[in-house]
DSSP file (Angstrom, degrees, kcal/mol; ACC not computed):
  #  RESIDUE AA STRUCTURE BP1 BP2  ACC     N-H-->O    O-->H-N    N-H-->O    O-->H-N    TCO  KAPPA ALPHA  PHI   PSI    X-CA   Y-CA   Z-CA
    1    1 A L              0   0    0      0, 0.0     2,-0.6     0, 0.0     0, 0.0   0.000 360.0 360.0 360.0 108.9    6.7  -50.7  -41.1
    2    2 A I        -     0   0    0      2,-0.0     2,-0.6     0, 0.0     0, 0.0  -0.905 360.0-170.5-104.1 122.4    5.9  -50.1  -44.8
    3    3 A I        -     0   0    0     -2,-0.6     2,-0.4    26,-0.0    26,-0.0  -0.947  16.7-141.5-109.9 119.1    5.3  -46.5  -46.1
    4    4 A K        -     0   0    0     -2,-0.6     2,-0.5     1,-0.0    -2,-0.0  -0.662  12.5-135.6 -80.2 126.6    4.0  -46.2  -49.6
    5    5 A Q        -     0   0    0     -2,-0.4     2,-0.5     2,-0.0    -1,-0.0  -0.721  17.9-153.3 -81.5 128.9    5.3  -43.3  -51.6
    6    6 A H        -     0   0    0     -2,-0.5     2,-0.6    16,-0.0    -2,-0.0  -0.876   8.5-163.0-106.0 133.4    2.7  -41.5  -53.5
    7    7 A N        -     0   0    0     -2,-0.5     2,-0.3     2,-0.0    -2,-0.0  -0.918  14.4-161.8-110.9 102.7    3.5  -39.6  -56.6
    8    8 A W        -     0   0    0     -2,-0.6     2,-0.7    10,-0.1     3,-0.0  -0.643  14.7-135.5 -87.5 134.2    0.7  -37.2  -57.3
    9    9 A N    >>  -     0   0    0     -2,-0.3     4,-1.7     1,-0.1     3,-0.8  -0.830  10.2-151.1 -89.3 116.7    0.3  -35.8  -60.8
   10   10 A S  H 3> S+     0   0    0     -2,-0.7     4,-1.9     1,-0.3     5,-0.2   0.726  96.2  60.7 -63.8 -19.5   -0.4  -32.1  -60.3
   11   11 A E  H 34 S+     0   0    0      2,-0.2    -1,-0.3     1,-0.2     4,-0.0   0.847 105.7  47.7 -71.1 -36.0   -2.3  -32.1  -63.5
   12   12 A Q  H <4 S+     0   0    0     -3,-0.8    -2,-0.2     1,-0.1    -1,-0.2   0.877 133.5  10.3 -72.6 -39.7   -4.7  -34.7  -62.0
   13   13 A I  H  < S-     0   0    0     -4,-1.7     4,-0.3     1,-0.0    -2,-0.2   0.481 110.2-100.9-121.6  -2.9   -5.4  -33.0  -58.7
   14   14 A G     X  -     0   0    0     -4,-1.9     4,-2.5    -5,-0.3     5,-0.3   0.377  28.8 -94.7  86.9 137.1   -3.9  -29.6  -58.9
   15   15 A K  H  > S+     0   0    0      1,-0.2     4,-2.5     2,-0.2     5,-0.2   0.904 121.1  47.6 -50.0 -56.4   -0.6  -28.1  -57.6
   16   16 A N  H  > S+     0   0    0      1,-0.2     4,-2.3     2,-0.2    -1,-0.2   0.905 112.7  47.5 -59.7 -44.1   -2.0  -26.8  -54.4
   17   17 A Q  H  > S+     0   0    0     -4,-0.3     4,-2.1     2,-0.2    -1,-0.2   0.848 112.3  50.5 -67.9 -32.8   -4.0  -29.9  -53.5
   18   18 A A  H  X S+     0   0    0     -4,-2.5     4,-2.2     2,-0.2    -1,-0.2   0.900 110.4  50.2 -67.3 -39.2   -0.9  -32.1  -54.2
   19   19 A K  H  X S+     0   0    0     -4,-2.5     4,-2.1    -5,-0.3    -2,-0.2   0.905 111.9  47.5 -67.4 -40.5    1.2  -29.9  -52.1
   20   20 A K  H  X S+     0   0    0     -4,-2.3     4,-2.3    -5,-0.2    -2,-0.2   0.895 110.7  51.4 -66.3 -39.1   -1.3  -30.1  -49.2
   21   21 A L  H  X S+     0   0    0     -4,-2.1     4,-2.3     2,-0.2    -2,-0.2   0.859 109.6  50.4 -62.3 -40.3   -1.6  -33.8  -49.5
   22   22 A K  H  X S+     0   0    0     -4,-2.2     4,-2.7     2,-0.2    -2,-0.2   0.911 110.2  48.7 -64.1 -42.8    2.1  -34.2  -49.3
   23   23 A T  H  X S+     0   0    0     -4,-2.1     4,-2.4     2,-0.2     5,-0.2   0.916 111.1  51.4 -63.8 -43.1    2.4  -32.0  -46.2
   24   24 A Q  H  X S+     0   0    0     -4,-2.3     4,-2.2     1,-0.2    -2,-0.2   0.933 113.2  44.5 -60.8 -45.8   -0.4  -34.0  -44.5
   25   25 A L  H  X S+     0   0    0     -4,-2.3     4,-2.8     1,-0.2     5,-0.2   0.911 112.0  51.9 -68.5 -40.0    1.3  -37.3  -45.2
   26   26 A D  H  X S+     0   0    0     -4,-2.7     4,-2.1     1,-0.2    -1,-0.2   0.932 112.4  45.6 -63.7 -42.1    4.7  -36.0  -44.2
   27   27 A S  H  X S+     0   0    0     -4,-2.4     4,-2.1     2,-0.2    -1,-0.2   0.855 112.9  51.0 -69.9 -32.2    3.3  -34.7  -40.8
   28   28 A T  H  X S+     0   0    0     -4,-2.2     4,-2.4    -5,-0.2     5,-0.2   0.959 111.0  47.0 -68.3 -46.1    1.5  -37.9  -40.2
   29   29 A I  H  X S+     0   0    0     -4,-2.8     4,-2.5     1,-0.2    -2,-0.2   0.897 112.1  52.1 -59.0 -37.7    4.6  -40.0  -40.9
   30   30 A A  H  X S+     0   0    0     -4,-2.1     4,-2.5    -5,-0.2    -1,-0.2   0.930 109.5  48.4 -65.8 -44.6    6.5  -37.7  -38.6
   31   31 A R  H  X S+     0   0    0     -4,-2.1     4,-2.5     2,-0.2    -1,-0.2   0.896 111.9  49.0 -61.8 -41.6    4.0  -38.2  -35.8
   32   32 A V  H  X S+     0   0    0     -4,-2.4     4,-2.2     2,-0.2    -1,-0.2   0.900 112.1  48.6 -67.5 -39.4    4.0  -42.0  -36.2
   33   33 A M  H  X S+     0   0    0     -4,-2.5     4,-2.8    -5,-0.2    -2,-0.2   0.929 110.6  52.3 -64.7 -41.0    7.8  -42.1  -36.1
   34   34 A Q  H  X S+     0   0    0     -4,-2.5     4,-3.2     1,-0.2     5,-0.2   0.935 108.4  49.4 -57.6 -48.5    7.8  -40.0  -33.1
   35   35 A A  H  X S+     0   0    0     -4,-2.5     4,-2.0     2,-0.2    -1,-0.2   0.903 111.5  49.2 -57.2 -43.6    5.4  -42.3  -31.3
   36   36 A I  H  X S+     0   0    0     -4,-2.2     4,-3.1     2,-0.2     5,-0.3   0.945 111.0  50.1 -64.3 -48.1    7.5  -45.3  -32.1
   37   37 A R  H  X S+     0   0    0     -4,-2.8     4,-2.7     1,-0.2     6,-0.3   0.933 110.7  49.7 -50.8 -51.7   10.7  -43.5  -30.9
   38   38 A I  H  X>S+     0   0    0     -4,-3.2     5,-1.6     1,-0.2     4,-0.8   0.897 115.8  41.7 -60.9 -38.5    9.1  -42.6  -27.6
   39   39 A E  H  <5S+     0   0    0     -4,-2.0     3,-0.3    -5,-0.2    -2,-0.2   0.941 115.1  48.9 -74.7 -44.8    7.8  -46.1  -27.0
   40   40 A V  H  <5S+     0   0    0     -4,-3.1    -2,-0.2     1,-0.2    -1,-0.2   0.882 118.8  40.1 -60.8 -40.0   11.0  -47.9  -28.1
   41   41 A N  H  <5S-     0   0    0     -4,-2.7    -1,-0.2    -5,-0.3    -2,-0.2   0.600 103.7-129.2 -87.6  -9.7   13.2  -45.6  -26.0
   42   42 A G  T  X5 +     0   0    0     -4,-0.8     4,-2.1    -3,-0.3     5,-0.2   0.849  47.7 161.5  65.9  33.9   10.8  -45.5  -23.0
   43   43 A E  H  >< +     0   0    0     -5,-1.6     4,-2.4    -6,-0.3     5,-0.2   0.832  67.3  50.9 -57.5 -41.2   11.0  -41.8  -23.0
   44   44 A F  H  > S+     0   0    0     -6,-0.4     4,-2.9     2,-0.2    -1,-0.2   0.909 110.2  51.2 -72.0 -37.7    7.8  -41.2  -20.9
   45   45 A R  H  > S+     0   0    0      2,-0.2     4,-2.2     1,-0.2    -2,-0.2   0.892 111.6  46.2 -64.6 -35.3    9.0  -43.7  -18.3
   46   46 A V  H  X S+     0   0    0     -4,-2.1     4,-2.6     2,-0.2    -2,-0.2   0.913 112.9  50.0 -71.2 -37.6   12.4  -42.0  -18.0
   47   47 A L  H  X S+     0   0    0     -4,-2.4     4,-2.9     2,-0.2     5,-0.2   0.957 113.1  47.3 -63.4 -48.2   10.7  -38.6  -17.8
   48   48 A E  H  X S+     0   0    0     -4,-2.9     4,-1.7     1,-0.2    -2,-0.2   0.913 112.0  49.4 -58.8 -42.5    8.3  -39.9  -15.0
   49   49 A K  H  X S+     0   0    0     -4,-2.2     4,-2.5    -5,-0.2    -1,-0.2   0.932 112.1  48.5 -62.2 -48.6   11.2  -41.4  -13.1
   50   50 A L  H  X S+     0   0    0     -4,-2.6     4,-2.2     1,-0.2    -2,-0.2   0.947 110.1  50.9 -59.1 -46.8   13.1  -38.1  -13.4
   51   51 A L  H  < S+     0   0    0     -4,-2.9    -1,-0.2     1,-0.2    -2,-0.2   0.820 112.0  48.8 -57.0 -34.9   10.0  -36.1  -12.2
   52   52 A E  H  < S+     0   0    0     -4,-1.7     4,-0.4    -5,-0.2    -1,-0.2   0.856 114.6  45.1 -73.1 -38.3    9.7  -38.4   -9.2
   53   53 A D  H  X>S+     0   0    0     -4,-2.5     4,-3.4     1,-0.2     5,-1.1   0.732  92.3  81.9 -79.9 -25.2   13.4  -38.2   -8.3
   54   54 A I  I  X>S+     0   0    0     -4,-2.2     5,-3.0     1,-0.2     4,-0.8   0.881  92.7  42.6 -55.4 -45.2   13.8  -34.5   -8.6
   55   55 A P  I  45S+     0   0    0      0, 0.0    -1,-0.2     0, 0.0    -2,-0.1   0.869 127.4  30.1 -70.6 -29.3   12.5  -33.4   -5.3
   56   56 A T  I  45S+     0   0    0     -4,-0.4    -2,-0.2    -3,-0.3    -3,-0.1   0.780 133.2  19.8 -97.9 -29.9   14.2  -36.1   -3.3
   57   57 A K  I  <5S+     0   0    0     -4,-3.4    -3,-0.2    -5,-0.1    -4,-0.1   0.527 129.3  30.0-123.5  -9.9   17.5  -37.0   -5.1
   58   58 A V  I  <<S+     0   0    0     -5,-1.1     2,-0.3    -4,-0.8    -4,-0.2   0.749  99.4  70.8-118.4 -45.6   18.3  -34.2   -7.4
   59   59 A L      < -     0   0    0     -5,-3.0    -1,-0.1    -6,-0.3     3,-0.1  -0.551  68.9-135.0 -85.0 135.4   17.1  -30.8   -6.0
   60   60 A S    >   -     0   0    0     -2,-0.3     3,-2.7     4,-0.1    -3,-0.1  -0.546  47.5 -78.0 -74.2 151.9   18.7  -29.1   -3.0
   61   61 A P  T 3  S+     0   0    0      0, 0.0    -1,-0.1     0, 0.0     3,-0.1  -0.340 123.2  12.3 -54.1 130.2   16.3  -27.7   -0.4
   62   62 A G  T 3  S+     0   0    0      1,-0.3     2,-0.0    -3,-0.1    -2,-0.0   0.447 100.0 137.1  80.0   4.6   15.0  -24.4   -1.8
   63   63 A G    <   -     0   0    0     -3,-2.7     2,-0.3     1,-0.0    -1,-0.3  -0.314  46.9-132.8 -79.6 165.9   16.4  -25.2   -5.2
   64   64 A K        -     0   0    0     -3,-0.1     2,-0.4    27,-0.1    -4,-0.1  -0.863  10.2-151.1-114.2 153.0   14.5  -24.6   -8.5
   65   65 A V        -     0   0    0     -2,-0.3    55,-2.2    -6,-0.1     2,-0.4  -0.975   7.3-168.1-125.1 141.7   14.1  -26.9  -11.5
   66   66 A V  E     -A  119   0A   0     -2,-0.4     2,-0.4    53,-0.2    53,-0.2  -0.996   6.3-174.0-129.8 127.9   13.7  -25.9  -15.1
   67   67 A I  E     -A  118   0A   0     51,-2.9    51,-2.7    -2,-0.4     2,-0.5  -0.984  14.6-151.0-127.2 132.8   12.6  -28.3  -17.9
   68   68 A L  E     -A  117   0A   0     -2,-0.4     2,-0.4    49,-0.2    49,-0.2  -0.852  17.4-166.4 -95.0 131.4   12.4  -27.9  -21.6
   69   69 A T  E     -A  116   0A   0     47,-3.1    47,-2.1    -2,-0.5     3,-0.1  -0.903  14.5-165.4-116.1 149.7    9.7  -30.0  -23.3
   70   70 A F        +     0   0    0     -2,-0.4     2,-0.3    45,-0.2    -1,-0.1   0.501  69.0  25.2-114.6  -7.0    9.5  -30.6  -27.0
   71   71 A H  S >> S-     0   0    0      1,-0.1     4,-2.4    45,-0.1     3,-0.5  -0.981  82.8-101.1-153.3 166.1    6.0  -32.0  -27.5
   72   72 A S  H 3> S+     0   0    0     -2,-0.3     4,-2.8     1,-0.3     5,-0.2   0.787 114.5  60.5 -59.8 -38.7    2.7  -32.1  -25.7
   73   73 A G  H 3> S+     0   0    0      2,-0.2     4,-1.3     1,-0.2    -1,-0.3   0.899 111.9  39.9 -56.9 -47.2    3.1  -35.5  -24.1
   74   74 A E  H <> S+     0   0    0     -3,-0.5     4,-2.5     2,-0.2     5,-0.2   0.950 115.1  52.0 -68.7 -46.4    6.2  -34.3  -22.2
   75   75 A D  H  X S+     0   0    0     -4,-2.4     4,-3.1     1,-0.2     5,-0.3   0.926 107.7  51.9 -59.7 -45.5    4.7  -30.9  -21.4
   76   76 A R  H  X S+     0   0    0     -4,-2.8     4,-2.6     1,-0.2    -1,-0.2   0.928 112.0  46.2 -56.5 -46.6    1.5  -32.4  -20.0
   77   77 A R  H  X S+     0   0    0     -4,-1.3     4,-2.2    -5,-0.2    -1,-0.2   0.920 114.4  46.7 -67.2 -44.0    3.5  -34.7  -17.6
   78   78 A V  H  X S+     0   0    0     -4,-2.5     4,-2.4     1,-0.2     5,-0.2   0.924 113.5  49.3 -65.0 -43.6    5.9  -31.9  -16.5
   79   79 A K  H  X S+     0   0    0     -4,-3.1     4,-2.4    -5,-0.2     5,-0.2   0.932 112.5  46.9 -63.0 -46.0    3.0  -29.5  -15.9
   80   80 A K  H  X S+     0   0    0     -4,-2.6     4,-2.7    -5,-0.3    -1,-0.2   0.895 113.2  48.4 -62.3 -39.1    1.0  -32.0  -13.9
   81   81 A S  H  X S+     0   0    0     -4,-2.2     4,-2.5    -5,-0.2    -1,-0.2   0.892 112.9  47.6 -68.7 -39.8    4.1  -33.0  -11.8
   82   82 A F  H  X S+     0   0    0     -4,-2.4     4,-2.4     2,-0.2    -2,-0.2   0.889 114.4  46.9 -69.5 -39.4    5.0  -29.4  -11.0
   83   83 A K  H  X S+     0   0    0     -4,-2.4     4,-2.6    -5,-0.2    -2,-0.2   0.933 114.2  46.3 -66.0 -42.3    1.4  -28.5  -10.1
   84   84 A S  H  X S+     0   0    0     -4,-2.7     4,-1.8     1,-0.2     6,-0.2   0.916 113.1  51.3 -69.6 -40.4    1.0  -31.6   -7.9
   85   85 A G  H  <>S+     0   0    0     -4,-2.5     5,-2.4    -5,-0.2     6,-1.2   0.906 111.3  46.6 -58.7 -42.9    4.4  -30.8   -6.3
   86   86 A F  H ><5S+     0   0    0     -4,-2.4     3,-1.1     4,-0.2    -2,-0.2   0.933 112.1  50.0 -61.1 -47.4    3.4  -27.3   -5.6
   87   87 A Q  H 3<5S+     0   0    0     -4,-2.6    -1,-0.2     1,-0.3    -2,-0.2   0.815 112.8  47.7 -65.3 -27.1   -0.1  -28.4   -4.1
   88   88 A S  T 3<5S-     0   0    0     -4,-1.8    -1,-0.3    -5,-0.2    -2,-0.2   0.432 119.4-109.4 -94.6   2.2    1.7  -31.0   -1.8
   89   89 A G  T < 5S+     0   0    0     -3,-1.1    -3,-0.2    -4,-0.3    -4,-0.1   0.598  87.6 118.3  81.0  12.2    4.3  -28.5   -0.6
   90   90 A I  S   <S+     0   0    0     -5,-2.4     2,-0.4    -6,-0.2    -4,-0.2   0.894  78.7  39.0 -73.9 -42.8    7.2  -30.0   -2.4
   91   91 A Y  S    S-     0   0    0     -6,-1.2    -2,-0.3    -9,-0.2    -1,-0.2  -0.939  70.5-150.8-110.2 134.6    7.7  -26.8   -4.5
   92   92 A S  S    S+     0   0    0     -2,-0.4     2,-0.3    28,-0.2    -1,-0.1   0.782  83.3   1.1 -70.3 -30.1    7.3  -23.4   -2.9
   93   93 A V        -     0   0    0     27,-0.6     2,-0.3     2,-0.0    -1,-0.2  -0.980  64.1-165.3-157.9 153.8    6.2  -21.9   -6.3
   94   94 A W        -     0   0    0     -2,-0.3     2,-0.9    -3,-0.1    26,-0.2  -0.986  31.0-109.3-146.6 150.7    5.7  -23.1   -9.9
   95   95 A G        -     0   0    0     24,-2.4    24,-0.2    -2,-0.3     4,-0.1  -0.707  26.9-175.4 -83.5 102.9    5.3  -21.3  -13.3
   96   96 A K  S    S+     0   0    0     -2,-0.9     2,-0.3    22,-0.1    -1,-0.2   0.851  70.1  65.3 -69.0 -31.2    1.7  -21.7  -14.3
   97   97 A D  S    S-     0   0    0     -3,-0.1     2,-0.2     1,-0.0    -2,-0.0  -0.691  86.0-127.0 -91.0 144.3    2.4  -20.0  -17.6
   98   98 A V        -     0   0    0     -2,-0.3     2,-0.6    20,-0.1    20,-0.2  -0.570  16.5-128.9 -83.5 148.5    4.7  -21.7  -20.1
   99   99 A V  B     -B  117   0A   0     18,-2.2    18,-2.1    -2,-0.2    -4,-0.0  -0.915  27.1-168.0-104.9 124.9    7.7  -19.8  -21.6
  100  100 A R        -     0   0    0     -2,-0.6    16,-0.1    16,-0.2    13,-0.1  -0.779  29.0 -96.2-109.1 153.7    7.9  -19.9  -25.3
  101  101 A P        -     0   0    0      0, 0.0    -1,-0.1     0, 0.0     2,-0.1  -0.301  44.8-116.1 -60.1 147.0   10.7  -18.9  -27.7
  102  102 A T     >  -     0   0    0      1,-0.1     4,-2.5     4,-0.0     5,-0.2  -0.349  29.2-100.4 -74.8 165.7   10.3  -15.3  -29.1
  103  103 A K  H  > S+     0   0    0      1,-0.2     4,-2.2     2,-0.2     5,-0.2   0.897 125.4  51.8 -46.7 -48.0    9.9  -14.7  -32.8
  104  104 A E  H  > S+     0   0    0      2,-0.2     4,-2.6     1,-0.2    -1,-0.2   0.914 108.9  49.4 -60.0 -46.4   13.5  -13.8  -33.0
  105  105 A E  H  > S+     0   0    0      1,-0.2     4,-2.8     2,-0.2    -2,-0.2   0.930 111.1  49.6 -59.7 -48.4   14.6  -17.0  -31.4
  106  106 A R  H  < S+     0   0    0     -4,-2.5    -1,-0.2     1,-0.2    -2,-0.2   0.815 111.9  48.9 -65.2 -32.9   12.3  -19.1  -33.6
  107  107 A R  H  < S+     0   0    0     -4,-2.2    -1,-0.2    -5,-0.2    -2,-0.2   0.912 116.5  41.5 -72.0 -40.2   13.7  -17.3  -36.7
  108  108 A N  H  < S+     0   0    0     -4,-2.6    -2,-0.2     1,-0.3    -3,-0.2   0.795 132.3  24.2 -73.8 -28.8   17.3  -17.9  -35.6
  109  109 A N    ><  -     0   0    0     -4,-2.8     3,-2.3    -5,-0.2    -1,-0.3  -0.706  66.4-175.8-140.6  84.1   16.6  -21.4  -34.4
  110  110 A P  G >  S+     0   0    0      0, 0.0     3,-1.5     0, 0.0     4,-0.2   0.751  81.4  65.5 -46.9 -32.5   13.7  -23.0  -36.2
  111  111 A R  G 3  S+     0   0    0      1,-0.3     3,-0.4     2,-0.1     4,-0.1   0.616  90.9  67.5 -74.0  -7.6   13.9  -26.2  -34.1
  112  112 A S  G X  S+     0   0    0     -3,-2.3     3,-1.5    -7,-0.2    -1,-0.3   0.566  73.4  90.8 -81.9 -11.4   13.0  -24.1  -31.0
  113  113 A S  T <  S+     0   0    0     -3,-1.5    -1,-0.2     1,-0.3    -2,-0.1   0.854  90.2  42.8 -59.4 -37.2    9.5  -23.4  -32.3
  114  114 A C  T 3  S+     0   0    0     -3,-0.4    -1,-0.3    -4,-0.2     2,-0.2   0.501  92.5 113.8 -88.5  -4.0    8.0  -26.4  -30.5
  115  115 A C    <   -     0   0    0     -3,-1.5     2,-0.3    -4,-0.1   -45,-0.2  -0.498  42.2-172.9 -79.9 140.6    9.9  -25.9  -27.3
  116  116 A K  E     -A   69   0A   0    -47,-2.1   -47,-3.1    -2,-0.2     2,-0.5  -0.976  11.4-149.4-129.2 139.9    8.3  -25.0  -23.9
  117  117 A L  E     +AB  68  99A   0    -18,-2.1   -18,-2.2    -2,-0.3     2,-0.4  -0.948  16.8 178.1-116.3 131.5   10.0  -24.1  -20.7
  118  118 A R  E     -A   67   0A   0    -51,-2.7   -51,-2.9    -2,-0.5     2,-0.3  -0.954   5.1-174.4-128.2 145.0    8.4  -25.0  -17.3
  119  119 A W  E      A   66   0A   0     -2,-0.4   -24,-2.4   -24,-0.2   -53,-0.2  -0.943 360.0 360.0-137.9 157.6    9.8  -24.3  -13.9
  120  120 A A              0   0    0    -55,-2.2   -27,-0.6    -2,-0.3   -28,-0.2   0.219 360.0 360.0-151.4 360.0    9.2  -24.9  -10.3
């Protein structure tokens, strides 16, 4: 993987435009690296296996499960699993609404800003 570093001259394109381009490039690189990490580590396969095992191998009868997700790919899988488990009678209740960190929590812990809590 080769990533070319761009050095924009702010006189050529303007300071605001240069900053915007750098931010876009940084976020694109971050998303690509995240996708590579997810695939290399098999993170979705591990999550799917966990969600499959929770009702039968992990959770005691009448127990509750809480999962923190950190990006939409994880959150979508957890949400669908909990909803499906509720509809099939595995879970007696599930949280339809996601729990997000408060402004104070995000200020004290900036890494929590992307976090979502789901429960069943």
